[in-house]
FILOFI-97991 format. One record per residue (C-alpha): x, y negated, z; residue in three letters. Coordinates in nm, 4 decimals, always signed. Layout:
// FILOFI-97991
> x,y,z,aa
> X,Y,Z,ALA
...
END
This chain:
// FILOFI-97991
> x,y,z,aa
> +6.1984,-15.0694,+8.6160,MET
> +6.3167,-14.8345,+8.8820,ILE
> +6.1712,-14.9296,+9.2190,GLY
> +6.3950,-15.0485,+9.5003,PHE
> +6.3333,-14.7374,+9.7106,ARG
> +6.4064,-14.5100,+9.4165,LYS
> +6.7338,-14.6935,+9.3474,ARG
> +6.8313,-14.6556,+9.7127,ILE
> +6.7455,-14.2857,+9.6959,PHE
> +6.9541,-14.2323,+9.3792,LEU
> +7.2487,-14.4242,+9.5207,ILE
> +7.2326,-14.2285,+9.8469,SER
> +7.2123,-13.8996,+9.6607,THR
> +7.5108,-13.9986,+9.4468,PHE
> +7.7161,-14.0905,+9.7541,VAL
> +7.6239,-13.7697,+9.9375,ILE
> +7.7120,-13.5533,+9.6376,LEU
> +8.0451,-13.7275,+9.5978,ASN
> +8.1231,-13.6952,+9.9668,LEU
> +8.0343,-13.3256,+9.9518,SER
> +8.2579,-13.2768,+9.6505,SER
> +8.5383,-13.4589,+9.8291,PHE
> +8.4947,-13.2424,+10.1394,ALA
> +8.5016,-12.9255,+9.9299,ILE
> +8.8140,-13.0480,+9.7489,ALA
> +8.9769,-13.1197,+10.0846,GLN
> +8.8933,-12.7695,+10.2103,GLU
> +9.0282,-12.6125,+9.8916,ASN
> +9.3468,-12.8100,+9.9449,ASP
> +9.4209,-12.6098,+10.2595,LYS
> +9.4922,-12.2471,+10.3391,TYR
> +9.2096,-12.0664,+10.5234,PRO
> +9.4237,-12.0653,+10.8388,SER
> +9.7869,-12.1045,+10.9497,VAL
> +9.8158,-11.7257,+10.9269,ASN
> +9.7686,-11.7557,+10.5495,ASP
> +10.0578,-11.9986,+10.5004,ILE
> +10.3351,-11.8123,+10.3110,PRO
> +10.6466,-11.7436,+10.5183,ALA
> +10.8588,-11.9490,+10.2782,ALA
> +10.6539,-12.2575,+10.3644,LEU
> +10.6007,-12.1702,+10.7293,ASN
> +10.9672,-12.1884,+10.8347,PHE
> +11.0296,-12.5607,+10.7921,GLU
> +10.6999,-12.6456,+10.9602,LEU
> +10.7468,-12.4238,+11.2643,SER
> +11.1227,-12.4671,+11.3086,ALA
> +11.1648,-12.8404,+11.2533,PHE
> +10.8183,-12.9993,+11.2754,ARG
> +10.8696,-13.2653,+11.0047,PRO
> +10.7643,-13.6207,+11.0894,GLN
> +10.5327,-13.6492,+10.7888,SER
> +10.4152,-13.4584,+10.4813,SER
> +10.6726,-13.6420,+10.2676,GLU
> +10.9511,-13.5432,+10.5061,LYS
> +10.8292,-13.1845,+10.4891,TYR
> +10.8383,-13.1878,+10.1085,ILE
> +11.1873,-13.3356,+10.1225,GLU
> +11.3038,-13.0587,+10.3579,GLN
> +11.1633,-12.7844,+10.1339,ILE
> +11.3321,-12.9185,+9.8211,PHE
> +11.6582,-12.9721,+10.0113,LYS
> +11.6489,-12.6132,+10.1346,ARG
> +11.6090,-12.4806,+9.7816,LEU
> +11.8954,-12.6976,+9.6584,LYS
> +12.1259,-12.5616,+9.9291,ILE
> +12.0298,-12.2065,+9.8295,LYS
> +12.1173,-12.2711,+9.4641,GLY
> +11.7720,-12.3470,+9.3181,CYS
> +11.7998,-12.7152,+9.2403,GLU
> +11.6572,-12.7222,+8.8865,LYS
> +11.2907,-12.6936,+8.7969,PHE
> +11.1034,-12.5064,+8.6768,PRO
> +11.2388,-12.1993,+8.8576,ILE
> +11.2102,-11.8948,+8.6304,THR
> +11.2807,-11.5225,+8.6444,GLN
> +11.5974,-11.5893,+8.4441,ALA
> +11.7110,-11.8190,+8.7256,ASP
> +11.6512,-11.5379,+8.9747,MET
> +11.8621,-11.2967,+8.7669,SER
> +12.1405,-11.5523,+8.7311,MET
> +12.1414,-11.6205,+9.1048,LEU
> +12.1537,-11.2487,+9.1770,SER
> +12.4641,-11.2112,+8.9569,GLN
> +12.6235,-11.5147,+9.1189,LYS
> +12.5687,-11.3708,+9.4658,ILE
> +12.7065,-11.0321,+9.3584,LYS
> +13.0235,-11.1951,+9.2238,LEU
> +13.0615,-11.3978,+9.5420,MET
> +13.0406,-11.0824,+9.7540,HIS
> +13.2977,-10.9085,+9.5343,GLN
> +13.5392,-11.1986,+9.5751,GLN
> +13.4832,-11.1986,+9.9521,GLU
> +13.5489,-10.8232,+9.9638,ASN
> +13.8786,-10.8583,+9.7801,VAL
> +13.9957,-11.1494,+9.9967,ALA
> +13.8971,-10.9677,+10.3165,ARG
> +14.0837,-10.6460,+10.2427,ILE
> +14.3845,-10.8093,+10.0788,MET
> +14.4530,-10.9931,+10.4020,ALA
> +14.5951,-10.6567,+10.5178,PHE
> +14.8449,-10.6402,+10.2282,ASP
> +15.1605,-10.6759,+10.4410,ARG
> +15.4113,-10.6206,+10.1589,ASN
> +15.2208,-10.8291,+9.9011,PHE
> +15.2139,-10.5552,+9.6359,ASP
> +14.8483,-10.6165,+9.5476,GLY
> +14.7145,-10.3093,+9.7275,LYS
> +14.6523,-10.1993,+10.0836,VAL
> +14.7581,-9.8655,+10.2295,SER
> +14.6099,-9.6961,+10.5330,GLN
> +14.9400,-9.7552,+10.7141,THR
> +14.9157,-10.1294,+10.6506,GLU
> +14.5609,-10.1334,+10.7841,ILE
> +14.6649,-9.9349,+11.0920,HIS
> +14.9659,-10.1570,+11.1660,ASP
> +14.7672,-10.4776,+11.1141,SER
> +14.4932,-10.3601,+11.3480,LEU
> +14.7496,-10.2687,+11.6128,ILE
> +14.9130,-10.6133,+11.5839,ASP
> +14.5784,-10.7915,+11.6194,HIS
> +14.3926,-10.5463,+11.8374,ARG
> +14.2820,-10.7983,+12.0974,GLY
> +14.0826,-10.6081,+12.3585,GLY
> +13.9950,-10.3157,+12.1287,ALA
> +14.0958,-9.9670,+12.2393,ASP
> +14.2424,-9.6978,+12.0140,ASP
> +13.9018,-9.5365,+11.9519,ALA
> +13.7512,-9.8642,+11.8310,GLU
> +14.0508,-9.9368,+11.6089,LEU
> +14.0147,-9.5888,+11.4627,GLY
> +13.6522,-9.6544,+11.3740,ARG
> +13.7409,-9.9861,+11.2073,ILE
> +14.0193,-9.8181,+11.0105,GLU
> +13.7848,-9.5407,+10.9003,GLU
> +13.5228,-9.7906,+10.7812,ARG
> +13.7800,-9.9864,+10.5834,MET
> +13.9177,-9.6755,+10.4146,MET
> +13.5733,-9.6107,+10.2658,LYS
> +13.6743,-9.8682,+10.0051,PHE
> +13.9348,-9.6174,+9.8828,ASP
> +13.7216,-9.4795,+9.5995,ALA
> +13.9711,-9.2193,+9.4690,ASN
> +14.0862,-9.1157,+9.8175,HIS
> +14.4551,-9.1643,+9.7446,ASP
> +14.5197,-9.3482,+10.0708,GLY
> +14.5514,-9.6865,+9.8980,VAL
> +14.2902,-9.9562,+9.8343,ILE
> +14.3381,-10.1606,+9.5180,THR
> +14.1806,-10.4889,+9.4096,GLU
> +13.9905,-10.2978,+9.1416,GLU
> +13.8353,-10.0683,+9.4031,GLU
> +13.7383,-10.3662,+9.6160,MET
> +13.5867,-10.5502,+9.3181,SER
> +13.3824,-10.2459,+9.2216,ALA
> +13.2492,-10.2036,+9.5739,TRP
> +12.9071,-10.3672,+9.5902,ASN
> +12.8627,-10.4319,+9.9597,SER
> +12.6599,-10.7442,+9.8932,GLY
> +12.3108,-10.7153,+10.0316,ASP
> +12.0690,-10.7380,+9.7365,PRO
> +11.8320,-10.9130,+9.9775,GLN
> +12.0803,-11.1947,+10.0336,SER
> +11.9363,-11.4934,+10.2194,SER
> +12.0062,-11.7231,+9.9222,ALA
> +11.8244,-11.4955,+9.6786,LEU
> +11.5474,-11.4306,+9.9295,ASN
> +11.4905,-11.8003,+9.9833,SER
> +11.4615,-11.8871,+9.6146,CYS
> +11.2682,-11.5754,+9.5227,GLU
> +11.0224,-11.6268,+9.8074,ALA
> +10.9324,-11.9652,+9.6564,PHE
> +10.9356,-11.8334,+9.2989,PHE
> +10.6774,-11.5705,+9.3971,LEU
> +10.4415,-11.8489,+9.5105,LEU
> +10.3891,-11.9467,+9.1429,ASP
> +10.0170,-12.0343,+9.1688,PRO
> +9.9132,-11.9764,+8.8056,ASN
> +10.1434,-11.6748,+8.7569,LYS
> +10.2932,-11.8100,+8.4339,ASP
> +10.6438,-11.6942,+8.5244,GLY
> +10.7749,-12.0260,+8.6464,GLN
> +10.7417,-12.2526,+8.9466,LEU
> +10.7401,-12.6229,+8.8648,THR
> +10.8298,-12.9069,+9.1003,ALA
> +10.4686,-13.0287,+9.0921,ASP
> +10.3393,-12.6815,+9.1842,GLU
> +10.5796,-12.6559,+9.4763,LEU
> +10.4909,-13.0032,+9.5959,ARG
> +10.1195,-12.9146,+9.5827,SER
> +10.1748,-12.5894,+9.7760,LEU
> +10.3855,-12.7706,+10.0335,THR
> +10.1161,-13.0330,+10.0900,LEU
> +9.8573,-12.7566,+10.1177,LYS
> +10.0574,-12.5921,+10.3966,ALA
> +10.1103,-12.9213,+10.5790,PHE
> +9.7404,-13.0137,+10.5637,ARG
> +9.6467,-12.6736,+10.7001,THR
> +9.8484,-12.7411,+11.0139,VAL
> +9.7648,-13.1129,+11.0360,ASP
> +9.4102,-13.0522,+11.1604,VAL
> +9.3181,-13.4145,+11.2308,ASN
> +9.4695,-13.5408,+10.9049,GLY
> +9.6895,-13.8105,+11.0621,ASP
> +10.0004,-13.6918,+10.8681,ASP
> +10.1680,-13.5955,+11.1955,VAL
> +10.1956,-13.2453,+11.3405,ILE
> +10.1367,-13.2588,+11.7153,SER
> +10.2498,-12.9994,+11.9693,ASP
> +9.8933,-12.8749,+11.9932,GLN
> +9.8645,-12.8376,+11.6137,GLU
> +10.2031,-12.6671,+11.5979,ARG
> +10.1274,-12.3961,+11.8539,GLU
> +9.9137,-12.1726,+11.6230,PRO
> +10.1885,-12.2043,+11.3621,LEU
> +10.4553,-12.0855,+11.6068,LEU
> +10.2332,-11.7913,+11.6998,ALA
> +10.1977,-11.7037,+11.3290,ALA
> +10.5758,-11.7291,+11.2869,SER
> +10.6350,-11.4845,+11.5701,ARG
> +10.3971,-11.2359,+11.4061,ARG
> +10.5850,-11.2687,+11.0745,ILE
> +10.9136,-11.1797,+11.2470,LYS
END
């Protein structure tokens, strides 16, 4: 039979090894420092200071839903589809914006219509400023015939390819931990918890002002 002291020794060794493994697992479940937290995960923590890790996760998923990424897993195909959606939205906005100057409702806008509309709604702008606005708007006139058509407006791609909606979703998509081309809900939840635990130094599931300060400093460096 194993002696009493030997049993105590084995049990103690077992407990110590398990505690060490747990400590290592806990360390691996955090980023090395707040400076290593990806910007996509940093924003909600620094800007809103969620009340708990679950609230933080909820905020992250809500943000993605608002930006158009509400289905998981998020894939490269989703990114391409979102990019096309944003491009179409910008085209529609361009058409609506310029067609507001169509005073005779003939489906096109002449330089005279733009000039007259600007004069009517000049506000505090002087002639030089109105001239600059008119010049910028006439850049939509692709064939330089003095008239802007809906087709010219639709073809004009003034939409920023780095749109905030695309940026937001893509920033999370690029966090894909195993690089298999998709970000699952479980992966995002794990990454979100990892970021929260990095900031929550004392592990009480609450981010204090003192714990938040290094995060705010990191945010300012990102900007």
